[in-house]
Backbone as CSV, one residue per row, in Angstrom:
resi,resn,N_x,N_y,N_z,CA_x,CA_y,CA_z,C_x,C_y,C_z
1,UNK,-48.783,44.005,-5.443,-47.582,44.591,-4.882,-46.399,44.224,-5.774
2,UNK,-45.562,45.216,-6.002,-44.364,44.987,-6.804,-43.215,44.594,-5.869
3,UNK,-42.520,43.529,-6.210,-41.396,43.061,-5.399,-40.121,43.177,-6.221
4,UNK,-39.183,43.961,-5.698,-37.870,44.117,-6.317,-36.866,43.351,-5.468
5,UNK,-35.841,42.834,-6.100,-34.862,42.030,-5.381,-33.754,42.870,-4.738
6,UNK,-33.245,43.872,-5.466,-32.048,44.607,-5.019,-32.227,46.111,-5.172
7,UNK,-31.356,46.857,-4.492,-31.321,48.307,-4.658,-30.954,48.674,-6.100
8,UNK,-30.096,47.891,-6.717,-29.710,48.152,-8.109,-30.933,48.079,-9.029
9,UNK,-31.807,47.132,-8.752,-33.041,47.020,-9.524,-33.912,48.268,-9.324
10,UNK,-33.935,48.780,-8.099,-34.680,50.007,-7.797,-34.059,51.201,-8.519
11,UNK,-32.722,51.285,-8.481,-32.027,52.411,-9.120,-32.375,52.531,-10.602
12,UNK,-32.598,51.415,-11.246,-32.902,51.415,-12.681,-34.279,52.025,-12.976
13,UNK,-35.077,52.254,-11.942,-36.438,52.769,-12.125,-36.569,54.268,-11.859
14,UNK,-35.462,54.937,-11.575,-35.516,56.377,-11.298,-36.185,57.091,-12.472
15,UNK,-37.116,57.987,-12.117,-37.851,58.739,-13.119,-39.160,58.098,-13.539
16,UNK,-39.453,56.914,-12.999,-40.649,56.180,-13.405,-41.629,56.002,-12.246
17,UNK,-42.898,55.834,-12.605,-43.867,55.392,-11.617,-43.556,53.925,-11.363
18,UNK,-43.323,53.576,-10.105,-42.902,52.204,-9.821,-43.992,51.335,-9.209
19,UNK,-45.017,51.963,-8.606,-46.013,51.142,-7.929,-47.258,51.945,-7.598
20,UNK,-48.317,51.196,-7.311,-49.601,51.751,-6.913,-50.060,50.953,-5.696
21,UNK,-50.424,51.648,-4.632,-50.804,50.957,-3.396,-52.215,50.390,-3.483
22,UNK,-52.556,49.618,-2.458,-53.931,49.171,-2.281,-54.790,50.367,-1.870
23,UNK,-56.091,50.235,-2.056,-57.034,51.248,-1.564,-57.196,51.107,-0.054
24,UNK,-57.432,52.228,0.617,-57.772,52.213,2.036,-58.902,53.208,2.258
25,UNK,-59.826,52.865,3.140,-60.980,53.719,3.410,-60.730,54.555,4.656
26,UNK,-61.012,55.842,4.566,-60.884,56.762,5.698,-62.220,56.767,6.441
27,UNK,-62.177,56.395,7.715,-63.399,56.299,8.517,-63.503,57.463,9.506
28,UNK,-64.722,57.687,9.985,-64.914,58.724,11.006,-64.165,58.356,12.282
29,UNK,-64.106,57.070,12.593,-63.359,56.644,13.779,-61.881,57.040,13.663
30,UNK,-61.275,56.826,12.475,-59.880,57.245,12.272,-59.733,58.749,12.475
31,UNK,-60.660,59.498,11.899,-60.603,60.961,12.013,-60.692,61.379,13.479
32,UNK,-61.607,60.778,14.223,-61.769,61.113,15.638,-60.521,60.756,16.448
33,UNK,-59.955,59.575,16.174,-58.736,59.163,16.882,-57.564,60.080,16.540
34,UNK,-57.473,60.483,15.278,-56.418,61.406,14.865,-56.607,62.751,15.570
35,UNK,-57.850,63.220,15.664,-58.131,64.467,16.377,-57.684,64.369,17.834
36,UNK,-57.981,63.237,18.468,-57.566,63.043,19.862,-56.047,63.015,19.988
37,UNK,-55.387,62.362,19.044,-53.924,62.238,19.114,-53.228,63.573,18.884
38,UNK,-53.807,64.432,18.055,-53.131,65.685,17.678,-53.707,66.919,18.351
39,UNK,-54.888,66.791,18.961,-55.537,67.943,19.575,-56.264,68.826,18.571
40,UNK,-56.393,68.392,17.339,-57.078,69.162,16.300,-58.517,68.666,16.201
41,UNK,-59.402,69.299,16.959,-60.804,68.895,17.007,-61.703,69.865,16.236
42,UNK,-61.187,70.479,15.187,-62.001,71.407,14.411,-63.265,70.711,13.916
43,UNK,-64.367,71.418,13.962,-65.678,70.845,13.653,-65.763,70.229,12.258
44,UNK,-65.021,70.718,11.285,-65.107,70.138,9.937,-64.615,68.696,9.906
45,UNK,-63.914,68.287,10.961,-63.422,66.919,11.065,-64.282,66.039,11.976
46,UNK,-64.704,66.574,13.107,-65.278,65.709,14.150,-66.753,65.931,14.472
47,UNK,-67.331,67.047,14.078,-68.746,67.305,14.351,-69.538,66.984,13.085
48,UNK,-70.018,65.743,13.004,-70.656,65.245,11.787,-71.864,66.096,11.397
49,UNK,-72.717,66.418,12.353,-73.940,67.185,12.040,-73.602,68.594,11.560
50,UNK,-72.718,69.274,12.252,-72.334,70.629,11.844,-71.607,70.600,10.494
51,UNK,-70.767,69.582,10.291,-70.013,69.467,9.038,-70.936,69.262,7.835
52,UNK,-72.107,68.644,8.056,-73.067,68.473,6.962,-73.544,69.820,6.426
53,UNK,-73.521,70.837,7.275,-73.932,72.188,6.874,-72.750,73.031,6.391
54,UNK,-71.551,72.469,6.468,-70.345,73.204,6.108,-70.028,73.167,4.622
55,UNK,-68.887,73.688,4.263,-68.527,73.842,2.849,-68.305,72.535,2.098
56,UNK,-68.106,71.430,2.811,-67.804,70.155,2.147,-68.973,69.169,2.206
57,UNK,-70.080,69.554,2.856,-71.267,68.708,2.906,-71.164,67.533,3.857
58,UNK,-70.113,67.503,4.653,-69.888,66.437,5.627,-68.489,66.547,6.181
59,UNK,-68.154,65.707,7.137,-66.820,65.783,7.728,-65.734,65.357,6.736
60,UNK,-64.570,65.982,6.879,-63.412,65.639,6.051,-62.243,65.241,6.945
61,UNK,-61.360,64.451,6.380,-60.146,64.032,7.095,-59.191,65.211,7.225
62,UNK,-58.417,65.211,8.272,-57.339,66.177,8.427,-56.334,65.966,7.297
63,UNK,-55.733,67.037,6.809,-54.675,66.892,5.811,-53.541,66.019,6.336
64,UNK,-53.177,66.247,7.598,-52.075,65.467,8.153,-52.449,64.006,8.382
65,UNK,-53.738,63.716,8.540,-54.165,62.310,8.582,-53.903,61.675,7.219
66,UNK,-54.287,62.374,6.162,-54.018,61.878,4.811,-52.528,61.617,4.640
67,UNK,-51.703,62.561,5.063,-50.251,62.421,4.947,-49.744,61.236,5.774
68,UNK,-50.351,61.005,6.923,-49.905,59.909,7.801,-50.179,58.532,7.206
69,UNK,-50.958,58.470,6.134,-51.215,57.198,5.465,-50.081,56.789,4.525
70,UNK,-49.107,57.670,4.283,-48.020,57.336,3.369,-47.324,56.023,3.722
71,UNK,-46.982,55.752,4.996,-46.346,54.457,5.293,-47.199,53.261,4.855
72,UNK,-48.506,53.368,5.026,-49.400,52.285,4.595,-49.352,52.133,3.077
73,UNK,-49.313,53.258,2.372,-49.235,53.200,0.913,-47.925,52.566,0.465
74,UNK,-46.825,52.928,1.117,-45.547,52.299,0.774,-45.600,50.798,1.042
75,UNK,-46.133,50.423,2.200,-46.164,49.007,2.601,-46.967,48.135,1.641
76,UNK,-48.009,48.710,1.037,-48.862,47.899,0.166,-48.570,48.083,-1.322
77,UNK,-47.506,48.836,-1.646,-47.241,49.081,-3.067,-45.996,48.362,-3.587
78,UNK,-44.930,48.310,-2.787,-43.711,47.653,-3.268,-42.824,47.274,-2.092
79,UNK,-41.890,46.374,-2.377,-40.858,46.037,-1.399,-39.566,45.741,-2.149
80,UNK,-38.469,45.885,-1.435,-37.150,45.538,-1.963,-36.604,44.442,-1.048
81,UNK,-36.459,43.238,-1.588,-36.031,42.075,-0.785,-34.720,42.338,-0.041
82,UNK,-33.837,43.099,-0.662,-32.529,43.380,-0.063,-32.639,44.237,1.203
83,UNK,-33.797,44.832,1.456,-33.991,45.733,2.594,-34.236,44.965,3.880
84,UNK,-33.455,45.288,4.885,-33.653,44.736,6.227,-34.479,45.710,7.074
85,UNK,-34.256,47.027,6.811,-34.896,48.051,7.618,-35.077,49.307,6.780
86,UNK,-36.212,49.988,6.990,-36.449,51.257,6.322,-36.914,52.297,7.324
87,UNK,-36.578,53.560,7.057,-37.012,54.652,7.931,-37.506,55.822,7.090
88,UNK,-38.458,56.530,7.649,-38.938,57.765,7.058,-37.875,58.830,7.334
89,UNK,-37.370,59.489,6.303,-36.330,60.499,6.484,-36.891,61.914,6.413
90,UNK,-38.118,62.063,5.932,-38.731,63.383,5.920,-39.453,63.677,4.623
91,UNK,-39.780,64.938,4.471,-40.533,65.407,3.319,-39.875,66.664,2.756
92,UNK,-39.899,66.794,1.450,-39.434,68.028,0.827,-40.581,68.973,0.526
93,UNK,-41.674,68.441,0.029,-42.835,69.243,-0.354,-44.099,68.459,-0.040
94,UNK,-45.136,69.202,0.362,-46.443,68.593,0.579,-47.510,69.605,0.172
95,UNK,-48.488,69.132,-0.577,-49.640,69.953,-0.930,-50.904,69.110,-0.743
96,UNK,-51.906,69.727,-0.086,-53.214,69.097,0.071,-54.124,69.747,-0.962
97,UNK,-54.318,69.068,-2.071,-54.926,69.676,-3.250,-56.438,69.524,-3.345
98,UNK,-57.023,68.714,-2.478,-58.461,68.491,-2.506,-58.874,67.855,-1.178
99,UNK,-60.099,68.150,-0.685,-60.533,67.555,0.587,-60.778,66.051,0.469
100,UNK,-60.735,65.392,1.626,-60.996,63.950,1.716,-62.235,63.745,2.581
101,UNK,-63.403,63.620,1.959,-64.609,63.339,2.751,-64.482,61.999,3.483
102,UNK,-64.980,61.957,4.708,-64.994,60.703,5.452,-65.739,59.663,4.613
103,UNK,-65.191,58.462,4.572,-65.740,57.384,3.768,-65.021,57.221,2.436
104,UNK,-64.140,58.166,2.119,-63.383,58.091,0.855,-62.417,56.928,0.861
105,UNK,-62.178,56.399,-0.335,-61.127,55.395,-0.525,-59.944,56.085,-1.184
106,UNK,-58.770,55.893,-0.582,-57.541,56.521,-1.057,-56.503,55.473,-1.424
107,UNK,-55.612,55.856,-2.336,-54.445,55.028,-2.644,-53.301,55.951,-3.035
108,UNK,-52.084,55.392,-2.978,-50.894,56.156,-3.321,-50.253,55.661,-4.600
109,UNK,-49.870,56.600,-5.433,-49.166,56.329,-6.685,-47.719,56.769,-6.456
110,UNK,-46.757,55.831,-6.585,-45.361,56.080,-6.240,-44.494,56.289,-7.487
111,UNK,-43.880,57.467,-7.562,-42.920,57.741,-8.632,-41.557,57.945,-7.977
112,UNK,-40.576,57.186,-8.418,-39.227,57.276,-7.860,-38.474,58.419,-8.544
113,UNK,-38.139,59.451,-7.766,-37.442,60.609,-8.317,-35.925,60.485,-8.225
114,UNK,-35.448,59.817,-7.163,-34.004,59.665,-6.969,-33.730,58.472,-6.069
115,UNK,-32.545,57.894,-6.243,-32.087,56.805,-5.386,-30.583,56.971,-5.244
116,UNK,-30.152,57.331,-4.036,-28.749,57.675,-3.807,-28.148,56.830,-2.689
117,UNK,-26.874,56.457,-2.840,-26.225,55.683,-1.784,-26.037,56.509,-0.509
118,UNK,-26.178,55.837,0.631,-25.911,56.451,1.931,-25.057,55.481,2.750
119,UNK,-24.715,55.892,3.955,-23.854,55.075,4.821,-24.449,53.694,5.075
120,UNK,-23.594,52.780,5.446,-23.953,51.400,5.796,-24.584,50.625,4.638
121,UNK,-24.252,51.018,3.412,-24.735,50.290,2.241,-26.188,50.540,1.889
122,UNK,-26.783,51.568,2.505,-28.198,51.855,2.270,-28.432,52.773,1.085
123,UNK,-29.689,53.088,0.893,-30.128,53.978,-0.187,-31.081,55.009,0.400
124,UNK,-30.948,56.239,-0.075,-31.960,57.253,0.201,-32.745,57.451,-1.082
125,UNK,-34.039,57.212,-0.985,-34.900,57.315,-2.153,-35.874,58.466,-1.971
126,UNK,-36.047,59.216,-3.029,-37.000,60.316,-3.043,-38.162,59.908,-3.944
127,UNK,-39.366,59.975,-3.382,-40.577,59.589,-4.107,-41.526,60.773,-4.219
128,UNK,-42.157,60.874,-5.351,-43.339,61.722,-5.463,-44.515,60.788,-5.239
129,UNK,-45.259,61.045,-4.165,-46.417,60.225,-3.841,-47.670,61.050,-4.137
130,UNK,-48.458,60.548,-5.044,-49.714,61.199,-5.394,-50.838,60.380,-4.769
131,UNK,-51.562,61.015,-3.839,-52.656,60.332,-3.150,-53.940,60.629,-3.913
132,UNK,-54.554,59.550,-4.402,-55.773,59.652,-5.197,-56.983,59.263,-4.363
133,UNK,-58.101,59.947,-4.639,-59.383,59.579,-4.034,-60.224,58.922,-5.114
134,UNK,-60.721,57.745,-4.821,-61.505,56.998,-5.800,-62.654,57.860,-6.337
135,UNK,-62.718,57.972,-7.659,-63.785,58.707,-8.313,-63.579,60.206,-8.404
136,UNK,-62.509,60.726,-7.832,-62.261,62.172,-7.855,-61.416,62.548,-9.072
137,UNK,-61.645,63.726,-9.628,-60.915,64.126,-10.826,-59.466,64.548,-10.578
138,UNK,-59.144,64.912,-9.327,-57.764,65.310,-9.046,-57.294,64.716,-7.724
139,UNK,-55.984,64.657,-7.534,-55.463,64.056,-6.294,-55.833,64.876,-5.059
140,UNK,-55.750,64.219,-3.904,-56.032,64.903,-2.640,-54.755,65.385,-1.966
141,UNK,-53.627,64.798,-2.331,-52.347,65.171,-1.740,-51.237,64.773,-2.699
142,UNK,-50.246,65.646,-2.785,-49.021,65.319,-3.517,-47.870,65.638,-2.569
143,UNK,-47.048,64.641,-2.315,-45.961,64.799,-1.347,-44.666,64.234,-1.909
144,UNK,-43.575,64.923,-1.627,-42.251,64.404,-1.957,-41.667,63.823,-0.676
145,UNK,-41.575,62.515,-0.660,-41.214,61.775,0.549,-39.821,61.173,0.411
146,UNK,-39.019,61.286,1.472,-37.679,60.706,1.502,-37.683,59.483,2.410
147,UNK,-37.192,58.371,1.876,-37.168,57.109,2.591,-35.739,56.586,2.559
148,UNK,-35.269,56.093,3.686,-33.957,55.439,3.734,-34.173,53.962,3.991
149,UNK,-33.493,53.133,3.178,-33.553,51.687,3.354,-32.141,51.144,3.503
150,UNK,-32.026,50.131,4.361,-30.731,49.533,4.670,-30.777,48.026,4.465
151,UNK,-29.684,47.455,3.950,-29.634,46.000,3.776,-29.415,45.281,5.096
């Protein structure tokens, strides 16, 4: 994990890849719980036997489940000591570029696109987060994520 001391230190990294998260494994239990939470019980996610006969050869994670892992990727990739509190401010762009078979290991690659001052001495940071699947030739998700941090 990369530890930065101040927002000024973060600002100096605009335009660069700043961190890489830990790997996390997507389990069938997570997929099932996500289906229950969102009401998306499509068979390609939750019916293991039917999914084995489907286009992906087994169940795959929901795209939005993959996206919901972004906070975990941020938490395990970097921190700014000056931050007392951070909030998710939203997304500008999201693309699900490849399926995530259940059992896959994923990680996030963080590129800082912008860091701008906001009220109360905070910063709004724009990140390009590239979600990689271990052993896969291309990413599974690319998202432009906006994060606000406050001292």
